C-alpha positions in Angstrom: 116.1 102.8 109.6 115.9 102.2 105.8 112.4 102.4 104.2 111.7 101.3 100.8 108.2 101.6 98.8 106.8 98.9 96.3 104.4 100.8 94.3 101.8 99.3 91.9 98.3 99.2 91.0 98.0 95.3 92.4 95.0 94.7 90.4 95.4 91.9 91.2 98.5 91.2 93.6 100.3 88.3 92.1 102.9 85.8 93.1 105.3 87.9 91.1 104.5 90.8 93.2 105.2 89.0 96.3 108.4 87.5 95.0 109.7 91.2 94.5 108.0 92.4 97.8 109.7 89.6 99.7 113.1 90.4 98.3 112.7 94.0 99.0 111.8 93.3 102.6 115.0 91.2 103.0 117.1 94.2 101.7 115.1 97.0 103.8 114.1 97.4 107.4 110.7 98.4 106.3 108.6 98.0 103.1 105.5 99.9 102.4 103.7 98.4 99.7 101.8 101.3 98.0 98.5 100.5 96.1 98.5 103.4 93.6 95.2 105.0 93.0 95.0 106.4 89.4 91.8 107.8 88.7 92.4 107.6 84.9 93.2 103.8 85.0 90.2 101.5 85.3 90.8 98.6 87.6 88.6 95.4 88.4 89.2 95.7 91.9 88.3 98.8 93.9 91.0 100.7 95.8 89.6 99.1 99.4 89.5 95.6 97.6 93.1 95.8 96.4 94.3 97.1 99.8 92.3 94.3 101.6 93.8 91.5 99.4 97.3 92.9 99.6 97.0 93.1 103.6 95.7 89.5 103.7 98.7 88.3 101.4 101.3 90.1 103.5 100.0 89.5 107.0 102.8 87.3 108.0 105.6 89.7 106.9 106.6 91.9 110.0 108.4 94.5 108.1 105.9 94.9 105.4 102.7 97.3 105.6 100.2 98.3 102.8 98.8 101.7 102.1 96.7 103.2 99.3 98.1 106.5 97.7 96.7 108.8 95.1 99.2 111.1 93.9 102.9 111.2 92.9 104.8 108.3 94.5 108.1 110.3 94.7 106.0 112.7 97.1 104.7 109.7 99.0 108.4 108.5 99.6 109.4 112.1 100.8 106.6 112.1 103.2 107.6 108.6 104.8 111.2 109.0 104.5 111.8 106.2 102.2 115.3 105.9 100.8 114.3 103.8 97.7 111.5 102.7 95.5 111.6 99.1 94.6 110.1 97.8 91.2 110.4 94.2 89.9 111.6 93.7 86.3 110.6 90.5 84.1 112.5 91.7 81.2 113.6 94.3 78.9 110.1 95.7 78.1 109.5 96.2 81.7 112.9 98.2 82.1 111.9 100.4 79.0 108.7 101.3 80.6 110.1 101.7 84.1 113.2 104.0 83.4 111.6 107.2 82.5 109.5 106.8 85.8 112.7 106.2 87.8 114.3 109.2 86.3 111.6 111.4 86.8 111.1 110.3 90.5 114.6 111.0 91.0 114.3 114.5 89.6 111.4 115.4 91.5 112.6 114.3 95.0 115.9 112.6 94.5 114.4 109.1 95.5 116.4 106.3 93.9 114.8 103.2 92.1 116.1 99.8 92.7 115.2 97.2 90.0 115.1 93.8 91.3 114.9 91.0 88.5 111.7 88.9 88.8 112.1 85.3 89.2 112.4 83.8 85.8 110.1 81.1 86.8 107.5 83.9 87.3 108.2 85.9 84.2 105.0 85.2 82.6 102.7 86.5 85.3 101.1 89.8 84.7 98.0 91.1 86.4 96.4 91.8 83.0 97.1 88.2 82.0 95.7 86.8 85.2 92.6 89.0 84.9 92.2 87.5 81.2 92.8 83.9 82.1 90.4 84.1 84.9 87.9 85.9 82.7 87.9 82.8 80.3 87.8 80.3 83.1 91.3 79.3 83.1 93.4 78.0 85.9 95.2 80.9 88.1 95.7 79.1 91.3 99.4 78.9 90.7 99.6 82.6 89.6 98.0 84.4 92.6 97.6 83.9 96.4 94.6 81.4 97.0 92.4 84.2 98.4 93.1 86.5 95.3 92.2 83.7 93.3 88.7 83.4 95.0 88.1 87.1 94.8 88.8 86.9 90.9 86.5 84.1 90.4 83.8 85.7 92.5 84.2 89.0 90.3 84.2 86.8 86.9 80.8 84.8 88.1 78.6 87.9 88.8 
């Protein structure tokens, strides 16, 4: 059985993330979406909120599960027997940022990273931009699942 890990902060989960996760689910028997917990990085949503939003968005995908993890993704992959890390790329800037991480993960545990080109129609969707648009009252309903949009609006209207 082939297992892939799709790590990210998912703060928040976007339609671009779902596109990559769905394509990974078509390539691998099992996909574990890992909500990465980085105590150095400041997130709008808590770890539990990010996991809950992801679980809800992915509930209808039978071979996809969600877990939080604090620590090295390569070590998590070794523990669960994953054969690959799947990362989405919107363009060259994403590749530049991901290449060193992919090489380090391979160095640490031998795990390979599979890069999936994002849907060009979603190339403008980034979690940071979605949060900024929501903060300024802009329309985000076509960038994230509806329950994520609701959660963002609640955070911004506190």
